[in-house]
N, C-alpha and C positions, 0 to 999 in steps of 0.2 A: 502341591504337585500338579493339580489340574489347571492351575493358572498359566503355566508355561505353554501348553498347547494353545490355549486361548490367545495368549499374547502373540504367539507366532502366527496364528490364523489372522488376527487383527492386522499385523504388520503386512502380511501378504495381500489382504483386502485393500488396505490403504495404498500399497505400492501399485496395485492395479487401477486405482481410482485417480491417482495424482500423477500427472505428467511433469516430471522435473527436468526435462531437457532444457538446455541453456539457449536463450535467444541469441547469444553471441555467436553461435554456430551458423547463423543465417547471414548470408552475404547480401549487401545492398542489391536491390533488384529482384530478390527472391519473390516468387509468386504467392498469391493468397493461398493456393493449394499447398505449397511447400511450407508456408507458415503454419497452416492448420495441421498438416501431417506431423510437423516437428513439435508443435506446442499444444495442439488441441484448440478448443474454442476459447476465445478471450473471456475474461471476467468482466470486461466493460468495453464499450465503444463510444468514442467522442468525436464529433465533427470539429475539424480545424479549418482555418481560413485557407483559401486556395484549392479547395476540393480534396484536401487530405483528410484521412481518418486516423485517429489514434486508437490503437488496440491495447487494452490493458491486460497484463498477465500478472495478477497478484499471486505470489508464491514464496517459496523459501521457508526455512525453518521458522515457525511461529509467525509467519507472514512478514518477515523482515526484508523481503525484496518485492518490488513491483516494477516490472519491465513495461515500458511504453514503446510500442512499435508504430511508427508513422508510415502509412502506406498511401500511395497516390490513388487517383480515381480508378486506375486499372487494377489496383490491388497489389502493386509492386512495392516492396519494402524500400523506404527512403532512409529511415534512421531507427536506431535501437538505443534506448537509454534506461538505465536503472535509476529511478526517480527518488527513492527513499534515501536521500543524502541531505546533510545539513545545509548545503548551499541552496537547495530547492526549498527546504523548510524556511530558511531565512528570507526567501523571496515572497512568502505568503504575507500579505498585508491586510490590515483592517479595511473593510469595504469590498473585498473580493466576494464574488458570489459562490454559492455552493457548486455551481457548474464549473466555474473557473478552477476551484479547488480540486474537483474531480479530474478535470483535464490535466492538472499539474501533478497531483500526487496519487490519484486513483482512489479507490475505496479505502476506508480506514480499517485498521485491525480490529478495533472495538469502538462502539458508540455508547456514550453515557449521557446523563442529564444532570445538570446542577440547578436544583430548584431555586435557591436563593438568588441566582443570577438569571434564571429563566433561559438557560443556554443548553443547547445540545453540544456535547464535546466529542469531537472525533479524535481518536488516538491512533498514532502511526508508530508501529514498532520498526526499528531499523538496526543495522549492525553498528554497535557503539561499545567501546571499552568501558563505558560508565553505566551500563545497564539502565538506560533511560529511554523514554519515548517522547515523541513530539505530539503536542496537543493543540487543537484548534477549537476555539469557542465560537459557535454559530448562534446568531439570533434566531428567533422563531421564524423570521422571514428568510432564513438561509443566507445571511450575510456574515462574513467573518468579523468578529468583534475583537478578539485577542488570540494570542498564541503563546506557547511556552513549552519548556521541557520539564518533564517530571520523572520520578522513578517508575520504572516499569514494574507493575505488580507481580510479574512472573519471577522477578528477582527478589521479591520481598522475603526477608529472612527474619524470623522472630528473634534472632540473636543480635541484630543490629538495629539501631533506631531508624525509623522511617524519615527520609529526607522530605523537606517541604517542597511544594511546587514553586517554580520560578516562572512567573508570567511576564511577558513583555506586553505592555499596553501601547497601542498605537493610535 
């Protein structure tokens, strides 16, 4: 019985800490102040060509959304994109740098290490009917070596067999 009040308190605390406003409510040309008022501080900032800055807002249930807002040198909103989609995943190629990956997809949901390959693996959760996530294998130098889709451990169920990873080598 004591757990119910604790759960309610935890939910209230979380609600106060996480700003889940939608970036799609911001119109092109919105100011830096309007963006910050609507969304809070970004989870990442990346320089783009032409004086643009990409603001990362990683959010959504279980980190399945990452919004990138491109702003001009004056801080005015130019474009808003939800980047955790298969079209963007399929554009990730071997040879890309860690910085290019961050500018394209943002920070990963989870980071792991595969010792036998000496790789750091970045995992990206996204909305998918197949309960999978996208994985990127990075060399110790921060270069993309391979990518693939695998089963999301959040969906692991002891009543069904674990699917194997499907890697694309490039």
